[in-house]
Steps between C-alpha positions, in 0.01 A plus 500: 500500500717289268650700220515400137837408353608237752413698812753775445428849609571806285839582653634142471367477144674827404830397667498160327436672167785748559743224600403290196599789276856477635553168325739242637591556866858442611696502826284608788224630273278188541516541880424872479209439266350243742537753782325758285215257428458423872502867596248583222275216624525636855409851372199365318389308811553803726314729261191276469507332841444167326722208413562515125480122472207398721312823559514463881522817707851575628656767714628793295837517676629142507818456703476863618567637150297785371400582145745794468788278623406232248490759226849626590638145513348421160645816344845419641486142382395604150774763494757233592365276228534775244834635628716263299297561184563870462595575140863584434564868437665498160439869447818643345401851598412420859850584628526849352512657844817312594827630350723256315 
């Protein structure tokens, strides 16, 4: 089964959309985003049992990885990608609990 949209599965498509919303990538972000794409592609392949590009049947646990492990790795990679983009806390009242 070859999927529409360039052969991407739903997880890879969602990850690419999310990363695109980040705008320009700097530092290690391009590498992390490529890792996220590869993990998402592996998740799609493991979930369907088919290569997302050619439609050939593949084993669901390539290289001994399982779907839950791939999911954890993808979540961690996305968290690292977003880590440096956390908004600054400019809340003037946020430090009321600490005495000055």
